C-alpha positions as a Markdown table, in Angstrom:
| # | Residue | x | y | z |
|---|---|---|---|---|
| 1 | Met | -4.4 | -53.7 | 23.7 |
| 2 | Lys | -4.5 | -50.6 | 26.0 |
| 3 | Asn | -1.8 | -49.0 | 23.9 |
| 4 | Asn | -3.8 | -49.5 | 20.7 |
| 5 | Lys | -6.9 | -47.9 | 22.3 |
| 6 | Phe | -4.9 | -45.0 | 23.6 |
| 7 | Lys | -3.2 | -44.5 | 20.2 |
| 8 | Leu | -6.6 | -44.6 | 18.5 |
| 9 | Phe | -8.0 | -42.1 | 21.0 |
| 10 | Thr | -5.1 | -39.8 | 20.3 |
| 11 | Glu | -5.6 | -40.0 | 16.6 |
| 12 | Ile | -9.3 | -39.2 | 16.9 |
| 13 | Leu | -8.4 | -36.1 | 19.1 |
| 14 | Val | -6.0 | -34.9 | 16.4 |
| 15 | Ile | -8.8 | -35.3 | 13.8 |
| 16 | Leu | -11.3 | -33.4 | 16.0 |
| 17 | Ser | -8.7 | -30.6 | 16.4 |
| 18 | Ile | -8.4 | -30.3 | 12.6 |
| 19 | Val | -12.2 | -30.3 | 12.3 |
| 20 | Leu | -12.6 | -27.5 | 14.8 |
| 21 | Ile | -9.9 | -25.4 | 13.1 |
| 22 | Ser | -11.3 | -25.9 | 9.7 |
| 23 | Phe | -15.0 | -25.4 | 10.4 |
| 24 | Val | -15.0 | -23.2 | 13.5 |
| 25 | Gly | -11.6 | -21.4 | 13.4 |
| 26 | Ile | -9.1 | -20.0 | 15.8 |
| 27 | Tyr | -10.2 | -16.7 | 17.4 |
| 28 | Lys | -8.1 | -13.9 | 18.9 |
| 29 | Gln | -9.3 | -10.7 | 20.5 |
| 30 | Lys | -8.6 | -7.6 | 18.4 |
| 31 | Glu | -10.0 | -4.1 | 19.2 |
| 32 | Asn | -12.6 | -5.5 | 21.5 |
| 33 | Arg | -13.8 | -8.1 | 19.1 |
| 34 | Met | -12.9 | -11.7 | 18.3 |
| 35 | Val | -11.3 | -12.2 | 14.9 |
| 36 | Asn | -10.8 | -15.6 | 13.2 |
| 37 | Gln | -7.1 | -16.2 | 12.5 |
| 38 | Val | -7.7 | -18.9 | 9.9 |
| 39 | Lys | -7.2 | -17.7 | 6.4 |
| 40 | Lys | -10.3 | -17.1 | 4.3 |
| 41 | Tyr | -11.1 | -18.8 | 1.0 |
| 42 | Gln | -10.3 | -16.9 | -2.2 |
| 43 | Tyr | -13.5 | -17.0 | -4.3 |
| 44 | Ser | -13.6 | -16.4 | -8.0 |
| 45 | Lys | -15.4 | -13.5 | -9.6 |
| 46 | Asp | -18.4 | -15.7 | -10.4 |
| 47 | Leu | -19.0 | -16.4 | -6.7 |
| 48 | Asp | -17.8 | -13.3 | -4.8 |
| 49 | Gly | -18.5 | -10.5 | -7.2 |
| 50 | Tyr | -15.9 | -8.3 | -8.8 |
| 51 | Arg | -14.7 | -4.7 | -9.3 |
| 52 | Glu | -15.0 | -3.1 | -12.6 |
| 53 | Val | -12.3 | -0.4 | -12.8 |
| 54 | Leu | -11.5 | 2.2 | -15.5 |
| 55 | Leu | -8.1 | 3.7 | -15.5 |
| 56 | Glu | -7.4 | 6.8 | -17.6 |
| 57 | Val | -4.4 | 8.9 | -18.4 |
| 58 | Thr | -4.5 | 12.1 | -16.2 |
| 59 | Lys | -5.5 | 15.4 | -17.7 |
| 60 | Glu | -2.0 | 16.8 | -17.2 |
| 61 | Glu | -0.6 | 14.3 | -19.7 |
| 62 | Asn | -3.3 | 15.2 | -22.2 |
| 63 | Asp | -2.8 | 18.9 | -21.7 |
| 64 | Glu | 0.9 | 18.6 | -22.5 |
| 65 | Ser | 0.1 | 16.9 | -25.8 |
| 66 | Glu | -2.5 | 19.5 | -26.6 |
| 67 | Asn | -0.1 | 22.3 | -26.0 |
| 68 | Thr | 2.4 | 20.7 | -28.3 |
| 69 | Asp | -0.2 | 20.5 | -31.0 |
| 70 | Thr | -1.3 | 24.1 | -30.5 |
| 71 | Asn | 2.3 | 25.5 | -30.8 |
| 72 | Ser | 2.8 | 23.8 | -34.1 |
| 73 | Glu | -0.4 | 25.2 | -35.9 |
| 74 | Asn | 1.6 | 27.7 | -38.0 |
| 75 | Asn | 3.1 | 25.0 | -40.2 |
| 76 | Glu | 0.8 | 22.3 | -41.5 |
| 77 | Asp | 3.6 | 19.9 | -42.5 |
| 78 | Asp | 5.3 | 20.2 | -39.2 |
| 79 | Thr | 2.0 | 19.6 | -37.4 |
| 80 | Glu | 1.3 | 16.4 | -39.3 |
| 81 | Asn | 4.8 | 15.1 | -38.6 |
| 82 | Lys | 4.6 | 16.0 | -34.9 |
| 83 | Glu | 1.1 | 14.4 | -34.6 |
| 84 | Glu | 2.5 | 11.2 | -36.1 |
| 85 | Val | 5.4 | 11.2 | -33.7 |
| 86 | Asp | 3.1 | 11.9 | -30.7 |
| 87 | Leu | 0.8 | 9.1 | -31.7 |
| 88 | Asn | 3.7 | 6.7 | -32.0 |
| 89 | Asn | 5.1 | 7.8 | -28.7 |
| 90 | Asn | 1.8 | 7.7 | -27.0 |
| 91 | Tyr | 1.0 | 4.2 | -28.4 |
| 92 | Glu | 4.3 | 2.9 | -27.0 |
| 93 | Asp | 3.7 | 4.5 | -23.6 |
| 94 | Tyr | 0.2 | 3.1 | -23.5 |
| 95 | Ile | 1.4 | -0.4 | -24.3 |
| 96 | Asn | 4.3 | -0.2 | -21.8 |
| 97 | Ser | 1.9 | 1.2 | -19.1 |
| 98 | Lys | -0.4 | -1.8 | -19.5 |
| 99 | Lys | 2.5 | -4.2 | -19.3 |
| 100 | Ile | 3.8 | -2.6 | -16.1 |
| 101 | Ile | 0.3 | -2.5 | -14.5 |
| 102 | Glu | -0.3 | -6.2 | -15.4 |
| 103 | Lys | 3.1 | -7.1 | -13.9 |
| 104 | Arg | 2.2 | -5.2 | -10.7 |
| 105 | Leu | -1.1 | -7.0 | -10.5 |
| 106 | Lys | 0.8 | -10.3 | -10.5 |
| 107 | Leu | 3.5 | -9.1 | -8.0 |
| 108 | Leu | 0.8 | -7.7 | -5.6 |
| 109 | Gly | -1.1 | -11.1 | -5.6 |
| 110 | Ala | -4.0 | -10.4 | -7.9 |
| 111 | Gln | -5.7 | -13.5 | -9.3 |
| 112 | Asp | -8.6 | -14.2 | -11.6 |
| 113 | Tyr | -8.4 | -10.7 | -13.1 |
| 114 | Thr | -9.0 | -9.5 | -16.7 |
| 115 | Ile | -7.3 | -6.5 | -18.3 |
| 116 | Gly | -7.9 | -4.7 | -21.6 |
| 117 | Gln | -6.9 | -1.4 | -23.2 |
| 118 | Asn | -8.1 | 1.2 | -25.6 |
| 119 | Thr | -4.8 | 1.9 | -27.5 |
| 120 | Glu | -6.3 | 5.2 | -28.9 |
| 121 | Asn | -6.4 | 7.0 | -25.6 |
| 122 | Gly | -4.6 | 4.6 | -23.3 |
| 123 | Ala | -7.6 | 3.8 | -21.1 |
| 124 | Ile | -7.2 | 0.5 | -19.2 |
| 125 | Tyr | -10.1 | -1.7 | -18.2 |
| 126 | Leu | -9.8 | -4.0 | -15.2 |
| 127 | Gln | -11.9 | -6.7 | -13.6 |
| 128 | Leu | -10.7 | -7.8 | -10.1 |
| 129 | Pro | -12.3 | -10.3 | -7.7 |
| 130 | Glu | -13.8 | -8.6 | -4.7 |
| 131 | Asn | -11.8 | -9.6 | -1.6 |
| 132 | Ser | -9.7 | -8.1 | 1.3 |
| 133 | Asn | -6.8 | -7.6 | -1.1 |
| 134 | Thr | -8.6 | -5.6 | -3.8 |
| 135 | Asp | -8.3 | -2.1 | -2.3 |
| 136 | Tyr | -4.6 | -2.7 | -1.5 |
| 137 | Ile | -3.9 | -3.7 | -5.1 |
| 138 | Leu | -5.8 | -0.7 | -6.6 |
| 139 | Ser | -4.0 | 1.8 | -4.3 |
| 140 | Asn | -0.6 | 0.6 | -5.5 |
| 141 | Ile | -0.7 | -0.3 | -9.2 |
| 142 | Leu | -0.8 | 3.3 | -10.3 |
| 143 | Gln | 2.3 | 4.5 | -8.4 |
| 144 | Ile | 4.8 | 6.0 | -10.8 |
| 145 | Gly | 7.5 | 4.1 | -9.0 |
| 146 | Asn | 10.5 | 6.2 | -10.0 |
| 147 | Phe | 13.6 | 5.6 | -7.9 |
| 148 | Glu | 16.6 | 7.9 | -7.9 |
| 149 | Ile | 19.9 | 8.3 | -6.0 |
| 150 | Lys | 21.0 | 11.9 | -6.5 |
| 151 | Asp | 23.0 | 14.7 | -5.0 |
| 152 | Ser | 21.5 | 16.2 | -1.9 |
| 153 | Glu | 22.3 | 19.8 | -3.0 |
| 154 | Asp | 21.8 | 19.4 | -6.7 |
| 155 | Ser | 18.7 | 17.3 | -7.5 |
| 156 | Ser | 19.5 | 17.4 | -11.3 |
| 157 | Lys | 22.6 | 15.4 | -10.5 |
| 158 | Val | 21.1 | 11.8 | -10.7 |
| 159 | Phe | 23.5 | 8.9 | -10.3 |
| 160 | Val | 21.3 | 5.9 | -10.7 |
| 161 | Asn | 17.5 | 5.3 | -11.3 |
| 162 | Asn | 15.1 | 2.5 | -12.0 |
| 163 | Asn | 16.8 | 1.6 | -15.3 |
| 164 | Asn | 19.8 | 0.5 | -13.2 |
| 165 | Ile | 17.9 | -1.8 | -10.9 |
| 166 | Lys | 18.3 | -5.5 | -11.5 |
| 167 | Lys | 16.2 | -6.8 | -8.6 |
| 168 | Ala | 14.7 | -5.5 | -5.4 |
| 169 | Ser | 13.8 | -7.7 | -2.4 |
| 170 | Tyr | 13.0 | -7.4 | 1.3 |
| 171 | Val | 14.1 | -9.2 | 4.4 |
| 172 | Thr | 11.4 | -9.8 | 6.9 |
| 173 | Pro | 12.3 | -9.3 | 10.6 |
| 174 | Asn | 12.0 | -12.1 | 13.1 |
| 175 | Asn | 9.9 | -10.1 | 15.6 |
| 176 | Glu | 8.6 | -6.7 | 16.4 |
| 177 | Thr | 12.0 | -5.6 | 17.9 |
| 178 | Ser | 13.9 | -6.2 | 14.6 |
| 179 | Asn | 14.5 | -3.9 | 11.7 |
| 180 | Met | 13.4 | -4.6 | 8.2 |
| 181 | Tyr | 15.8 | -4.4 | 5.2 |
| 182 | Leu | 15.2 | -3.4 | 1.6 |
| 183 | Arg | 17.8 | -4.9 | -0.7 |
| 184 | Ile | 18.4 | -3.4 | -4.1 |
| 185 | Lys | 20.7 | -5.1 | -6.6 |
| 186 | Phe | 21.9 | -2.9 | -9.5 |
| 187 | Asp | 23.0 | -3.8 | -13.0 |
| 188 | Lys | 26.6 | -3.5 | -14.3 |
| 189 | Asn | 26.5 | 0.3 | -14.9 |
| 190 | Gly | 24.7 | 0.9 | -11.6 |
| 191 | Lys | 27.3 | -1.2 | -9.8 |
| 192 | Lys | 30.1 | 0.9 | -11.3 |
| 193 | Val | 28.5 | 4.3 | -10.4 |
| 194 | Leu | 27.6 | 3.1 | -6.9 |
| 195 | Lys | 31.2 | 2.1 | -6.3 |
| 196 | Glu | 32.5 | 5.5 | -7.6 |
| 197 | Ile | 30.3 | 7.6 | -5.4 |
| 198 | Ser | 30.5 | 5.5 | -2.3 |
| 199 | Ser | 34.3 | 5.5 | -2.4 |
| 200 | Gly | 34.7 | 9.2 | -3.5 |
| 201 | Glu | 33.4 | 12.5 | -2.2 |
| 202 | Tyr | 30.2 | 10.9 | -0.9 |
| 203 | Lys | 32.1 | 8.6 | 1.5 |
| 204 | Thr | 31.5 | 9.4 | 5.1 |
| 205 | Asn | 34.3 | 11.6 | 6.5 |
| 206 | Thr | 35.4 | 9.9 | 9.6 |
| 207 | Glu | 37.6 | 12.8 | 10.6 |
| 208 | Glu | 34.7 | 15.3 | 10.5 |
| 209 | Val | 33.8 | 14.9 | 14.2 |
| 210 | Glu | 37.4 | 15.3 | 15.3 |
| 211 | Thr | 37.8 | 18.4 | 13.1 |
| 212 | Gln | 34.7 | 20.0 | 14.6 |
| 213 | Asn | 36.1 | 19.4 | 18.1 |
| 214 | Thr | 39.4 | 20.9 | 17.1 |
| 215 | Glu | 37.7 | 23.9 | 15.6 |
| 216 | Asn | 35.7 | 24.5 | 18.8 |
| 217 | Thr | 38.9 | 24.4 | 20.9 |
| 218 | Glu | 40.6 | 26.8 | 18.5 |
| 219 | Thr | 37.7 | 29.2 | 18.7 |
| 220 | Asp | 37.8 | 29.3 | 22.5 |
| 221 | Asn | 41.5 | 30.1 | 22.3 |
| 222 | Thr | 40.9 | 32.8 | 19.8 |
| 223 | Val | 38.3 | 34.4 | 22.1 |
| 224 | Glu | 40.8 | 34.4 | 25.0 |
| 225 | Ala | 43.5 | 35.9 | 22.8 |
| 226 | Glu | 41.2 | 38.7 | 21.7 |
| 227 | Val | 40.4 | 39.6 | 25.3 |
| 228 | Lys | 44.1 | 39.8 | 26.3 |
| 229 | Ser | 45.3 | 41.8 | 23.3 |
| 230 | Asp | 43.6 | 44.9 | 21.8 |
| 231 | Asn | 46.3 | 45.4 | 19.2 |
| 232 | Thr | 45.4 | 42.5 | 17.0 |
| 233 | Asp | 45.9 | 43.2 | 13.3 |
| 234 | Glu | 42.6 | 43.4 | 11.4 |
| 235 | Val | 44.1 | 42.1 | 8.2 |
| 236 | Asp | 45.3 | 39.0 | 9.9 |
| 237 | Ala | 41.9 | 38.5 | 11.4 |
| 238 | Asn | 40.1 | 38.8 | 8.0 |
| 239 | Ser | 42.7 | 36.4 | 6.5 |
| 240 | Ser | 42.2 | 33.8 | 9.2 |
| 241 | Ser | 38.4 | 34.2 | 8.8 |
| 242 | Glu | 38.6 | 33.5 | 5.1 |
| 243 | Glu | 40.8 | 30.5 | 5.6 |
| 244 | Lys | 38.4 | 29.1 | 8.2 |
| 245 | Glu | 35.4 | 29.5 | 5.9 |
| 246 | Ser | 37.4 | 27.7 | 3.1 |
| 247 | Glu | 38.2 | 24.9 | 5.5 |
| 248 | Glu | 34.6 | 24.6 | 6.6 |
| 249 | Lys | 33.5 | 24.3 | 3.0 |
| 250 | Asn | 36.0 | 21.6 | 2.3 |
| 251 | Asn | 34.9 | 19.7 | 5.5 |
| 252 | Ile | 31.2 | 19.8 | 4.6 |
| 253 | Gln | 30.1 | 16.1 | 4.1 |
| 254 | Lys | 28.6 | 15.6 | 0.7 |
| 255 | Lys | 25.5 | 13.4 | 0.8 |
| 256 | Val | 23.1 | 11.7 | -1.5 |
| 257 | Val | 19.3 | 11.5 | -1.4 |
| 258 | Leu | 17.4 | 8.3 | -2.1 |
| 259 | Ser | 14.0 | 9.2 | -3.4 |
| 260 | Phe | 11.0 | 7.1 | -4.3 |
| 261 | Asn | 7.9 | 8.5 | -6.1 |
| 262 | Asp | 9.5 | 11.9 | -5.9 |
| 263 | Lys | 9.6 | 11.7 | -2.1 |
| 264 | Asp | 12.9 | 11.6 | -0.2 |
| 265 | Met | 13.4 | 8.4 | 1.7 |
| 266 | Phe | 17.0 | 8.8 | 3.0 |
| 267 | Thr | 19.7 | 11.5 | 3.0 |
| 268 | Thr | 23.0 | 9.8 | 3.7 |
| 269 | Ser | 26.6 | 9.2 | 2.9 |
| 270 | Phe | 28.5 | 5.9 | 2.6 |
| 271 | Asp | 30.4 | 4.5 | 5.5 |
| 272 | Asp | 32.1 | 1.9 | 3.3 |
| 273 | Pro | 32.6 | 1.6 | -0.5 |
| 274 | Ile | 29.9 | -0.5 | -2.2 |
| 275 | Val | 31.7 | -2.9 | -4.5 |
| 276 | Asn | 29.1 | -5.6 | -5.0 |
| 277 | Gly | 26.4 | -3.4 | -6.5 |
| 278 | Glu | 24.0 | -4.2 | -3.7 |
| 279 | Leu | 22.4 | -1.5 | -1.6 |
| 280 | Ile | 20.8 | -2.6 | 1.7 |
| 281 | Leu | 18.6 | 0.0 | 3.4 |
| 282 | Thr | 17.5 | -0.3 | 7.0 |
| 283 | Met | 13.7 | 0.3 | 7.2 |
| 284 | Asn | 12.7 | 0.7 | 10.8 |
| 285 | Ala | 9.9 | -1.8 | 11.6 |
| 286 | Gln | 10.2 | -1.7 | 15.4 |
| 287 | Thr | 6.8 | -1.3 | 17.1 |
| 288 | Asp | 4.9 | -2.7 | 20.1 |
| 289 | Asp | 1.7 | -3.0 | 18.1 |
| 290 | Glu | 1.3 | -6.2 | 16.0 |
| 291 | Asp | -1.0 | -4.7 | 13.4 |
| 292 | Ser | 1.4 | -1.7 | 12.9 |
| 293 | Phe | 4.3 | -4.1 | 12.6 |
| 294 | Lys | 2.5 | -6.1 | 9.8 |
| 295 | Glu | 1.6 | -2.9 | 8.1 |
| 296 | Arg | 5.2 | -1.7 | 8.0 |
| 297 | Ile | 6.3 | -5.0 | 6.6 |
| 298 | Asn | 3.7 | -4.8 | 3.9 |
| 299 | Asn | 4.8 | -1.3 | 3.0 |
| 300 | Val | 8.4 | -2.3 | 2.5 |
| 301 | Ala | 7.3 | -5.4 | 0.5 |
| 302 | Thr | 5.1 | -3.2 | -1.7 |
| 303 | Ile | 8.1 | -0.9 | -2.4 |
| 304 | Ser | 10.2 | -3.8 | -3.6 |
| 305 | Arg | 7.4 | -5.1 | -5.8 |
| 306 | Ile | 6.9 | -1.7 | -7.4 |
| 307 | Leu | 10.6 | -1.4 | -8.0 |
| 308 | Asn | 10.7 | -4.8 | -9.7 |
| 309 | Ser | 7.8 | -3.8 | -12.0 |
| 310 | Gly | 9.4 | -0.7 | -13.5 |
| 311 | Thr | 8.4 | 2.9 | -13.8 |
| 312 | Leu | 5.0 | 3.9 | -15.3 |
| 313 | Pro | 5.7 | 6.2 | -18.4 |
| 314 | Leu | 2.3 | 7.9 | -17.9 |
| 315 | Lys | 0.3 | 9.0 | -14.9 |
| 316 | Tyr | -3.0 | 7.2 | -14.6 |
| 317 | Glu | -6.0 | 7.8 | -12.3 |
| 318 | Ile | -9.1 | 5.8 | -11.4 |
| 319 | Lys | -12.1 | 7.1 | -13.2 |
| 320 | Gln | -14.5 | 4.3 | -12.4 |
| 321 | Asn | -14.6 | 1.8 | -9.6 |
| 322 | Thr | -17.8 | -0.2 | -9.5 |
| 323 | Tyr | -18.7 | -3.4 | -7.6 |
| 324 | Ile | -20.6 | -5.9 | -9.8 |
| 325 | Gln | -22.9 | -8.4 | -8.0 |
| 326 | Thr | -22.7 | -12.0 | -9.2 |
| 327 | Asp | -25.7 | -14.1 | -10.2 |
| 328 | Ile | -25.0 | -16.6 | -7.4 |
| 329 | Asn | -25.6 | -14.9 | -4.0 |
| 330 | Asn | -24.4 | -16.1 | -0.6 |
| 331 | Asn | -27.7 | -17.8 | 0.2 |
| 332 | Gln | -27.5 | -19.9 | -3.0 |
| 333 | Leu | -23.9 | -20.8 | -2.3 |
| 334 | Asn | -24.8 | -21.8 | 1.2 |
| 335 | Asn | -27.6 | -24.0 | -0.1 |
| 336 | Ile | -25.1 | -25.8 | -2.4 |
| 337 | Tyr | -22.9 | -26.4 | 0.7 |
| 338 | Ile | -25.8 | -27.7 | 2.7 |
| 339 | Ala | -26.9 | -30.1 | -0.1 |
| 340 | Leu | -23.4 | -31.5 | -0.5 |
| 341 | Gly | -23.1 | -31.8 | 3.3 |
| 342 | Ile | -26.4 | -33.8 | 3.5 |
| 343 | Ile | -25.2 | -36.2 | 0.8 |
| 344 | Phe | -21.9 | -36.6 | 2.6 |
| 345 | Gly | -23.7 | -37.3 | 5.9 |
| 346 | Ile | -25.9 | -39.9 | 4.3 |
| 347 | Phe | -22.9 | -41.9 | 3.0 |
| 348 | Leu | -21.3 | -41.7 | 6.5 |
| 349 | Val | -24.4 | -43.1 | 8.1 |
| 350 | Ile | -24.3 | -46.0 | 5.6 |
| 351 | Leu | -20.7 | -46.7 | 6.7 |
| 352 | Ile | -21.8 | -46.7 | 10.3 |
| 353 | Val | -24.8 | -49.0 | 9.8 |
| 354 | Lys | -22.9 | -51.4 | 7.6 |
| 355 | Tyr | -19.5 | -51.7 | 9.5 |
| 356 | Lys | -20.6 | -50.8 | 13.0 |
| 357 | Thr | -17.6 | -49.8 | 15.2 |
| 358 | Lys | -15.1 | -49.7 | 12.3 |
| 359 | Gly | -17.7 | -47.7 | 10.4 |
| 360 | Ile | -17.7 | -45.0 | 13.1 |
| 361 | Ile | -13.9 | -44.8 | 12.8 |
| 362 | Ala | -14.1 | -44.7 | 9.0 |
| 363 | Ala | -16.7 | -41.9 | 9.3 |
| 364 | Ile | -14.4 | -39.9 | 11.6 |
| 365 | Ala | -11.5 | -40.5 | 9.2 |
| 366 | Asn | -13.6 | -39.1 | 6.2 |
| 367 | Ile | -14.6 | -36.0 | 8.2 |
| 368 | Gly | -10.9 | -35.5 | 9.1 |
| 369 | Phe | -9.9 | -35.7 | 5.5 |
| 370 | Leu | -12.5 | -33.2 | 4.4 |
| 371 | Ser | -11.4 | -30.7 | 7.1 |
| 372 | Leu | -7.7 | -31.0 | 6.2 |
| 373 | Tyr | -8.4 | -30.8 | 2.5 |
| 374 | Leu | -10.3 | -27.5 | 3.0 |
| 375 | Leu | -7.5 | -26.1 | 5.1 |
| 376 | Ile | -5.0 | -26.9 | 2.4 |
| 377 | Ile | -7.2 | -25.1 | -0.1 |
| 378 | Arg | -7.2 | -22.0 | 2.1 |
| 379 | Tyr | -3.5 | -21.8 | 2.6 |
| 380 | Thr | -2.4 | -22.7 | -1.0 |
| 381 | Asn | -4.4 | -19.7 | -2.3 |
| 382 | Val | -6.4 | -21.9 | -4.6 |
| 383 | Ile | -9.3 | -19.9 | -6.2 |
| 384 | Val | -12.7 | -21.4 | -5.3 |
| 385 | Ser | -15.0 | -21.4 | -8.3 |
| 386 | Leu | -18.4 | -23.2 | -8.7 |
| 387 | Glu | -16.8 | -25.8 | -10.9 |
| 388 | Ala | -14.0 | -26.3 | -8.3 |
| 389 | Ile | -16.5 | -26.9 | -5.6 |
| 390 | Phe | -18.0 | -29.8 | -7.5 |
| 391 | Thr | -14.5 | -31.0 | -8.3 |
| 392 | Gly | -13.8 | -31.1 | -4.6 |
| 393 | Ala | -17.0 | -33.1 | -4.0 |
| 394 | Ile | -15.6 | -35.7 | -6.5 |
| 395 | Ile | -12.3 | -35.8 | -4.5 |
| 396 | Val | -14.2 | -36.4 | -1.3 |
| 397 | Ala | -16.2 | -39.2 | -3.0 |
| 398 | Ile | -12.9 | -40.8 | -4.2 |
| 399 | Asn | -11.5 | -40.6 | -0.7 |
| 400 | Tyr | -14.7 | -42.3 | 0.6 |
| 401 | Leu | -14.1 | -45.2 | -1.8 |
| 402 | Ile | -10.5 | -45.5 | -0.6 |
| 403 | Val | -11.6 | -45.8 | 3.0 |
| 404 | Val | -14.2 | -48.4 | 2.0 |
| 405 | Asp | -11.3 | -50.4 | 0.4 |
| 406 | Phe | -9.6 | -50.5 | 3.8 |
| 407 | Leu | -12.8 | -51.8 | 5.4 |
| 408 | Lys | -13.2 | -54.5 | 2.7 |
| 409 | Met | -9.7 | -55.9 | 3.1 |
| 410 | Gln | -9.7 | -59.7 | 3.2 |
| 411 | Glu | -7.4 | -61.9 | 5.2 |
| 412 | Asn | -3.9 | -62.2 | 3.8 |
| 413 | Thr | -4.5 | -59.0 | 1.7 |
| 414 | Lys | -1.3 | -57.0 | 1.6 |
| 415 | Leu | -1.7 | -53.2 | 2.2 |
| 416 | Ile | 0.8 | -52.5 | -0.6 |
| 417 | Asn | -1.5 | -54.2 | -3.1 |
| 418 | Ile | -4.3 | -51.9 | -2.0 |
| 419 | Phe | -2.3 | -48.8 | -2.5 |
| 420 | Lys | -1.0 | -50.0 | -5.9 |
| 421 | Ser | -4.6 | -50.6 | -7.0 |
| 422 | Gln | -5.6 | -47.2 | -5.8 |
| 423 | Ile | -2.7 | -45.4 | -7.5 |
| 424 | Met | -3.5 | -47.1 | -10.8 |
| 425 | Lys | -7.1 | -45.8 | -10.6 |
| 426 | Val | -6.2 | -42.2 | -9.9 |
| 427 | Ile | -3.3 | -41.8 | -12.5 |
| 428 | Pro | -5.8 | -40.4 | -15.1 |
| 429 | Ile | -7.0 | -37.9 | -12.5 |
| 430 | Ile | -3.4 | -36.8 | -11.6 |
| 431 | Leu | -2.7 | -36.2 | -15.3 |
| 432 | Ile | -5.8 | -34.2 | -15.8 |
| 433 | Ala | -5.0 | -32.2 | -12.6 |
| 434 | Ile | -1.5 | -31.3 | -13.9 |
| 435 | Val | -2.7 | -30.2 | -17.3 |
| 436 | Phe | -5.6 | -28.1 | -15.9 |
| 437 | Ser | -3.4 | -26.5 | -13.3 |
| 438 | Phe | -1.3 | -24.8 | -16.0 |
| 439 | Val | -4.2 | -23.5 | -18.0 |
| 440 | Lys | -4.7 | -19.8 | -17.9 |
| 441 | Val | -8.5 | -20.1 | -17.7 |
| 442 | Thr | -9.4 | -19.6 | -14.1 |
| 443 | Lys | -12.2 | -22.2 | -13.9 |
| 444 | Leu | -10.1 | -24.9 | -15.4 |
| 445 | Ser | -6.9 | -24.0 | -13.4 |
| 446 | Ser | -8.9 | -24.0 | -10.1 |
| 447 | Cys | -10.4 | -27.4 | -10.9 |
| 448 | Gly | -6.9 | -28.7 | -11.7 |
| 449 | Met | -5.6 | -27.4 | -8.3 |
| 450 | Phe | -8.5 | -28.9 | -6.4 |
| 451 | Leu | -7.8 | -32.3 | -8.1 |
| 452 | Phe | -4.0 | -32.1 | -7.4 |
| 453 | Trp | -4.2 | -31.2 | -3.8 |
| 454 | Gly | -7.1 | -33.5 | -3.2 |
| 455 | Val | -5.3 | -36.6 | -4.5 |
| 456 | Leu | -2.0 | -35.6 | -2.7 |
| 457 | Val | -3.7 | -35.0 | 0.6 |
| 458 | Ser | -5.8 | -38.2 | 0.3 |
| 459 | Phe | -2.9 | -40.5 | -0.1 |
| 460 | Ile | -0.8 | -38.9 | 2.6 |
| 461 | Tyr | -3.7 | -38.7 | 5.0 |
| 462 | Asn | -4.9 | -42.3 | 4.4 |
| 463 | Tyr | -1.4 | -43.7 | 4.6 |
| 464 | Ile | -0.6 | -42.0 | 7.9 |
| 465 | Leu | -4.0 | -41.9 | 9.8 |
| 466 | Thr | -6.7 | -43.9 | 8.1 |
| 467 | Arg | -4.6 | -47.0 | 7.7 |
| 468 | Asp | -3.4 | -46.9 | 11.3 |
| 469 | Met | -6.9 | -46.3 | 12.7 |
| 470 | Leu | -8.6 | -49.1 | 10.7 |
| 471 | Ile | -6.0 | -51.9 | 10.3 |
| 472 | Gly | -2.9 | -50.8 | 12.3 |
| 473 | Lys | 0.2 | -52.4 | 10.9 |
| 474 | Glu | 0.3 | -54.4 | 7.6 |
| 475 | Val | -1.4 | -57.4 | 9.0 |
| 476 | Asn | -4.6 | -59.4 | 8.5 |
| 477 | Ile | -7.7 | -57.3 | 9.3 |
| 478 | Asp | -8.9 | -59.7 | 12.0 |
| 479 | Glu | -5.6 | -60.0 | 13.8 |
| 480 | Lys | -5.7 | -59.2 | 17.5 |
């Protein structure tokens, strides 16, 4: 009996911990203030407002096309033909730019966004939810993203570029003292070129250091010889000097430059031939500051995502960036939460009044489920819309009825029969959840995800905790 009470007390403590984390949070000091470490909800545009952004092709791009038209004014036929070609080229670049920007939006974690385009001038219209990720997304979707491996002395000598990249990824370090790695996998042609340059003249010359040491020794000996002998032949001196310069030129290590967005990232040579077509770059992420460490990780992750999206054929700039307030403000949303909370509280009181001690335990179990459910919603990046909030309320009501089923168990009723009955009742809900989750309309997909996670968490939670708290093992409810 004492063991049962201790077990029940432990389960209640676990539930209270979940409640505190979900509704209060976990706070950590940061820059002289306490910051909640629990992830925030991701609200839809209808609840949290949104950014309305206009992206336009830069004037430099337009000026180039205007100059092309001006230079062809002498011949009307040529002008018309060139205009048609320019329009076709511009149209393709506009469409490709939109596709790449949309791909970047997805890779950078944008949700519930809308995108449109004016194909006559290439202008792109965006609507993004207002959250902590919005500025990060806008600052990165317009990067040109061109990647090149070229000769360090002759920049026109490009070996591979974005067209040769098959996939880019990053390896996250285990802690602040570890390095981070950017892994770039190349296609068949890139693999071939990379193998050639890494095993050819761009391979690190391991004898270079020894050669330099030898040259230094020979130089010292030469100086001593000059001091001892004043009758040295000038012709021989000039000849040896020319030979030495020739040898120095031959011993110069040829290197390649890895550039991203026209900025040099690395200048290096290859220690070993790269035969698998995979280039692994060490990105130093070592730092004592946690925020700086996370920022460096985020930077490398962003580079890999930009590389995977392709190169923008045109340069865009943000012409308009406006925050649009929603019809539902924070006070109205809080009022909805308070109303739902009051209804929930009334039903818990009914449980306590009707079932006494077991009603208190059942009420605690219901509160624990709600807290865990809300945590799952946070960490699965489910978008919270107004419709999803009421869907969540339905899930809480269903869980309430499941707990009531436990309280109503009669003697000789098998627990397996209760679960079979409950599963049969929620099968239609599960089917609706699966269908809605794959719909592209945000309001429907968020409702589907709320249903899916709600049903899943409810059955796992009730099977592990609620069952054990109310009836223990699969026995008669009145068994002692």
